[in-house]
C-alpha positions in Angstrom: 36.2 -2.7 -4.0 38.7 -4.0 -1.4 36.4 -2.8 1.4 32.8 -3.7 0.6 29.8 -2.9 2.7 27.4 -5.5 4.0 23.8 -5.2 2.7 22.8 -3.9 6.2 25.6 -1.3 6.2 24.6 -0.2 2.7 21.0 0.2 3.6 21.9 2.2 6.7 24.1 4.6 4.7 21.2 5.2 2.3 18.8 5.9 5.1 21.2 8.1 6.9 22.3 10.1 3.9 19.1 10.7 2.0 15.9 12.0 3.7 12.5 12.9 2.3 12.5 15.5 -0.5 11.9 19.0 0.8 9.1 20.2 -1.4 5.6 21.6 -1.1 2.6 19.3 -1.4 1.2 18.4 -4.8 -2.6 18.8 -4.8 -4.4 16.0 -6.7 -8.0 14.9 -7.0 -9.2 11.7 -5.5 -9.2 10.1 -9.0 -5.5 10.6 -9.2 -4.6 9.9 -5.5 -4.4 6.1 -5.5 -0.9 4.9 -4.7 0.4 8.4 -3.9 2.0 9.3 -0.5 0.3 11.7 1.8 2.3 14.9 2.4 0.7 15.7 5.8 -1.8 14.3 8.3 -5.4 14.2 7.3 -7.4 15.5 10.4 -11.2 15.4 10.5 -13.1 18.6 11.0 -16.5 16.9 11.2 -18.5 13.9 12.5 -18.8 10.7 10.4 -21.6 9.8 10.4 -23.1 13.2 11.0 -26.3 11.7 12.6 -27.4 8.5 14.5 -28.1 5.8 11.9 -29.8 2.4 11.7 -27.8 -0.6 10.5 -30.9 -2.7 9.7 -34.4 -2.3 8.3 -36.7 -2.2 11.3 -38.1 0.1 14.0 -36.4 2.7 16.1 -37.4 2.2 19.7 -36.6 3.1 23.3 -34.9 0.0 24.5 -36.5 -0.1 27.9 -39.9 -0.4 26.2 -38.9 -3.8 24.9 -37.4 -5.3 28.0 -39.0 -8.7 28.9 -40.9 -9.1 25.7 -41.0 -12.4 23.7 -42.9 -14.1 20.9 -45.5 -15.2 23.3 -45.7 -11.9 25.0 -44.7 -9.1 22.6 -44.3 -5.5 23.5 -46.9 -3.5 21.6 -45.8 -0.1 20.5 -47.6 2.6 18.6 -46.1 3.4 15.2 -45.1 7.1 14.9 -44.6 7.1 11.1 -41.7 6.3 8.9 -38.3 8.0 8.2 -37.5 7.7 4.5 -33.9 7.4 3.3 -32.3 10.8 2.8 -34.8 12.5 5.1 -34.1 14.0 8.5 -36.0 12.6 11.5 -38.6 15.1 12.8 -39.4 15.3 16.5 -38.5 13.1 19.4 -39.6 9.5 20.0 -41.8 9.2 23.0 -42.3 6.3 25.4 -44.4 3.4 24.0 -43.8 4.5 20.4 -41.6 3.3 17.5 -40.6 4.7 14.1 -40.0 2.7 10.9 -36.5 3.1 9.5 -34.4 1.7 6.7 -30.7 0.6 6.8 -28.6 3.8 7.0 -31.6 6.0 7.8 -31.7 8.8 10.3 -33.0 8.0 13.8 -35.3 10.2 15.9 -34.2 11.9 19.0 -34.7 9.7 22.1 -34.3 6.4 20.2 -31.5 4.2 21.6 -32.0 0.9 19.7 -33.4 -0.5 16.5 -35.3 -3.8 16.3 -34.9 -5.8 13.0 -38.1 -6.1 11.0 -37.8 -9.9 11.2 -38.4 -9.6 15.0 -41.6 -7.7 14.7 -45.2 -8.1 13.7 -47.5 -5.5 12.2 -50.8 -5.6 14.0 -52.4 -2.8 12.0 -54.2 -5.4 9.8 -55.2 -7.7 12.6 -58.8 -8.0 13.7 -60.0 -5.8 16.6 -60.3 -8.7 19.0 -56.7 -9.7 18.6 -55.5 -6.1 18.9 -57.5 -5.7 22.1 -55.9 -8.7 23.6 -52.4 -7.2 23.1 -52.9 -3.6 24.1 -54.9 -1.3 26.3 -55.8 2.4 26.1 -54.7 2.6 22.4 -56.4 4.9 20.0 -58.4 3.0 17.4 -56.6 4.8 14.5 -53.1 4.1 15.7 -51.0 1.5 13.9 -49.5 -1.1 16.3 -46.2 -2.9 16.0 -45.4 -6.0 18.1 -41.8 -6.4 19.3 -41.0 -10.1 19.6 -37.4 -9.8 21.0 -36.0 -7.4 23.5 -33.5 -4.8 22.3 -30.5 -3.7 24.3 -29.4 -0.1 24.2 -27.3 0.7 21.1 -28.5 -2.4 19.3 -28.4 -2.2 15.5 -27.4 1.5 15.3 -24.4 3.7 14.7 -24.2 6.9 16.7 -23.0 10.3 15.4 -19.2 10.3 15.3 -18.8 6.6 15.9 -16.6 6.5 12.8 -14.8 9.8 13.0 -15.0 12.9 15.2 -13.6 16.4 14.7 -9.9 16.4 15.6 -9.3 12.7 14.8 -6.2 12.0 12.7 -7.7 9.6 10.2 -4.6 9.2 8.0 -1.0 10.0 9.0 1.6 11.6 6.7 3.5 9.0 4.7 0.4 6.8 4.1 0.4 5.2 0.7 -3.2 6.0 -0.4 -5.3 2.8 -0.9 -8.8 2.4 -2.2 -10.2 2.3 1.4 -8.3 5.5 2.2 -10.0 7.2 -0.7 -13.2 6.0 0.9 -12.6 7.9 4.2 -11.4 11.0 2.3 -14.7 10.9 0.4 -16.6 10.5 3.6 -14.9 13.7 4.9 -15.7 15.6 1.8 -12.0 15.9 0.8 -12.2 16.0 -3.0 -8.5 16.9 -3.2 -5.5 15.8 -1.1 -1.9 16.9 -0.7 0.6 14.3 -1.7 4.4 14.0 -2.0 5.7 14.8 -5.4 7.0 11.8 -7.2 10.8 11.6 -7.4 12.2 11.7 -10.9 14.5 8.8 -11.6 17.0 9.2 -14.4 18.1 6.0 -16.1 21.3 5.6 -18.1 22.6 2.4 -19.7 26.3 2.2 -20.7 28.2 0.0 -23.0 29.5 -0.2 -26.6 27.8 -3.6 -26.9 24.2 -2.3 -26.3 21.6 -1.7 -29.0 18.0 -0.6 -28.6 15.5 -3.4 -27.9 13.7 -2.9 -31.3 16.9 -3.5 -33.2 18.4 -6.9 -34.3 21.7 -7.2 -32.5 24.8 -8.1 -34.5 27.6 -10.4 -33.4 29.0 -9.1 -30.1 25.9 -6.9 -29.5 23.0 -7.3 -27.0 19.7 -5.5 -26.6 19.5 -3.0 -23.8 17.4 -4.9 -21.1 18.1 -2.6 -18.2 16.6 0.7 -19.4 13.1 -0.6 -19.9 13.3 -2.9 -16.8 14.5 -0.1 -14.5 12.0 2.4 -15.9 9.2 -0.1 -15.1 10.6 -0.7 -11.6 10.9 3.0 -10.9 7.3 3.6 -12.0 6.1 0.7 -10.0 7.9 2.1 -6.9 5.9 5.4 -7.4 8.5 7.5 -9.2 8.6 9.2 -12.6 11.1 7.4 -14.8 13.1 9.3 -17.4 15.4 7.5 -19.9 18.7 9.1 -21.0 19.3 6.3 -23.5 22.4 4.3 -24.2 25.8 6.0 -23.6 28.9 4.5 -25.2 32.0 3.7 -23.2 33.4 7.3 -23.3 34.1 9.1 -20.1 33.4 12.6 -21.5 30.1 11.5 -23.0 29.0 9.8 -19.8 30.0 12.8 -17.7 27.9 15.1 -19.8 24.8 12.8 -19.7 25.2 12.3 -15.9 25.4 16.0 -15.3 22.3 16.6 -17.4 20.4 14.0 -15.4 21.7 15.5 -12.1 20.1 18.8 -13.1 16.8 17.3 -14.0 16.3 14.3 -11.7 16.2 13.3 -8.0 17.8 9.9 -8.4 20.2 8.6 -11.1 20.6 5.0 -12.0 23.6 4.1 -14.2 23.7 0.5 -15.3 27.0 -1.0 -16.4 30.5 0.3 -15.8 30.6 -0.4 -12.1 33.1 -3.3 -12.1 36.8 -2.7 -11.4 38.2 -2.6 -14.9 40.0 -0.2 -17.2 37.0 0.6 -19.3 34.5 0.8 -16.4 33.8 4.5 -16.1 31.0 5.0 -13.7 33.1 5.3 -10.5 35.4 7.9 -12.2 32.5 10.0 -13.5 30.7 10.0 -10.1 33.9 10.9 -8.2 34.8 13.7 -10.7 31.4 15.3 -10.2 30.6 14.5 -6.6 31.5 11.8 -4.0 31.4 8.0 -3.8 29.8 6.8 -0.6 30.7 3.1 -1.1 31.8 0.9 -3.9 30.9 -2.8 -3.5 28.3 -4.7 -1.4 28.9 -8.1 0.0 26.1 -9.7 -1.9 25.5 -12.0 -4.8 24.4 -10.9 -7.4 25.3 -7.2 -7.2 28.7 -7.0 -5.6 30.1 -4.1 -7.9 27.3 -1.7 -6.9 28.3 1.9 -6.4 26.5 4.6 -4.4 27.6 8.2 -4.9 26.2 11.6 -4.5 26.1 14.5 -7.0 24.5 17.8 -6.0 23.1 16.1 -2.9 21.3 13.6 -5.1 21.9 9.8 -4.9 23.6 8.2 -7.9 23.7 4.4 -8.2 26.2 2.6 -10.3 24.4 -0.7 -11.0 25.9 -3.9 -12.4 25.2 -4.3 -16.1 24.0 -7.8 -15.7 20.2 -7.6 -15.6 19.5 -9.9 -12.6 22.1 -8.2 -10.5 20.7 -4.8 -11.5 17.2 -5.9 -10.6 18.1 -7.2 -7.2 20.0 -4.1 -6.2 17.1 -2.0 -7.4 14.6 -4.0 -5.4 16.7 -4.1 -2.3 18.2 -0.6 -2.2 16.6 1.7 -4.8 13.1 0.8 -3.8 13.4 1.9 -0.2 15.3 5.0 -1.2 12.4 6.1 -3.5 9.9 5.4 -0.7 12.1 7.4 1.8 12.3 10.3 -0.6 8.4 10.4 -0.5 8.3 10.1 3.3 7.1 6.5 3.1 8.4 3.1 4.1 8.6 -0.2 2.2 6.5 -3.0 3.7 7.7 -6.3 2.3 5.3 -9.3 2.3 7.0 -12.5 3.4 6.0 -16.2 3.9 7.6 -19.2 5.5 8.4 -22.1 3.0 10.3 -25.2 2.6 13.0 -25.2 0.0 12.7 -27.9 -2.6 16.4 -28.7 -2.9 19.7 -28.1 -1.2 21.6 -24.9 -2.1 25.3 -24.3 -1.5 26.4 -20.7 -1.2 29.6 -18.7 -1.4 30.9 -17.9 2.0 31.3 -14.1 2.7 28.4 -12.7 0.6 24.7 -12.6 1.2 23.2 -14.5 -1.7 19.7 -13.6 -3.1 18.0 -16.4 -5.1 14.7 -16.0 -7.0 12.1 -18.7 -6.3 8.8 -20.0 -7.5 6.6 -20.2 -4.5 3.4 -22.3 -4.2 1.2 -20.8 -1.4 -0.9 -24.0 -1.2 2.0 -26.5 -0.8 4.4 -24.1 1.0 7.2 -25.2 -1.3 9.8 -22.8 -2.7 11.7 -23.8 -5.8 14.9 -22.0 -6.4 15.8 -20.7 -9.9 19.4 -21.4 -10.9 20.9 -18.9 -13.3 23.7 -16.5 -13.8 23.3 -12.8 -13.2 23.4 -12.0 -16.9 20.5 -14.2 -17.8 17.3 -12.2 -17.3 15.1 -15.1 -18.2 15.9 -16.7 -14.8 13.6 -14.1 -13.2 10.6 -14.7 -15.5 7.5 -15.7 -13.6 9.2 -15.9 -10.2 7.3 -14.9 -7.1 10.0 -13.7 -4.8 13.4 -14.5 -3.4 15.2 -16.0 -0.5 18.4 -14.8 1.1 21.2 -17.0 2.3 23.2 -15.1 4.9 26.8 -14.3 4.1 28.1 -16.4 7.1 26.2 -19.5 5.9 27.4 -22.2 3.5 23.9 -22.8 2.2 20.6 -24.5 3.1 19.6 -28.1 3.2 16.8 -29.6 1.2 13.4 -29.1 2.8 14.8 -26.5 5.3 12.5 -23.8 6.3 13.3 -20.5 4.6 11.7 -17.0 4.4 10.4 -16.0 1.0 10.1 -12.3 0.3 7.7 -11.5 -2.4 8.7 -9.2 -5.3 
């Protein structure tokens, strides 16, 4: 670890060395598509909507028939019937006529506006004298509608293809499918969609001191925190997590488990055994089976991190300390998993004022978990050592103090990145 990489250099090595998985699309139904990554572009082959529609309850009209009207001088139109929801409009709308429509209903040919029902009066029940004052040459059996406010062309209507037309790319490859994306897929009649297969992430914890979480540890033993934590993180990032359990500090045993994981997984995370010590085996095992790309990142926590490659698959040697393992996973493994699926990580950030001064070690980027209050804009740092997982409990995100900085002053403006 004499020559460590900066966090930026480490991220660039990961991006440059590992691209998207080369695999055919996995076809899933819409019920299983949420959160998956599109394998290819979704291109429309039809119009949405497929017909001109009203956006209000009212009357379909020819806009020019309403020009100049007002409450004191309404335009009187002859009602040509009603188009019920789910029915197709029959025939064209002629001059001087209107058709009753509901919100979302089909519009007759020739209609270029819809007048809200609130801006109309129904004269069909009025006495003959009032009707005769408002219209001329009308047949006595016709129902008459008074338009009290002029309508401009295209008012209160959606035209065929206003949303989507044939040939439109509605969703690009790499989109992480959201609920509203499922909405447009449904509108297009796509009941299935091609998505990127989920990368399989193999997780190995090493150390003679580790016991399973359900056991009571003896003196000198600790429960394995990293396996369940890293499995949860991998699943949250969109991968399939596979545990290979706890491996004792034995090079042959670790080599055997790593090779099994390399045959079955797309990414391997080995926690523990990455520091520069006689009993730290991860680097030796990776180097014996493949290649080490770097050993050490100029960051705190997480400096001993290893990145290697076995059978063209990324292998991370993570620090055994849970907080360090978590930060390295969030900062480097998460974008790697996204990249394998052809997607990108979009991190949500906010400006804040730090509640207290923080001094920092020169030469390493320091990542510090914080509680962040959106209403007050105050970020409160959490002080804790990388081996104490409770320091992350309930935190909202983290700040980064650059490696060429000696810290931040109290109440300084900082950028909080949400977990």
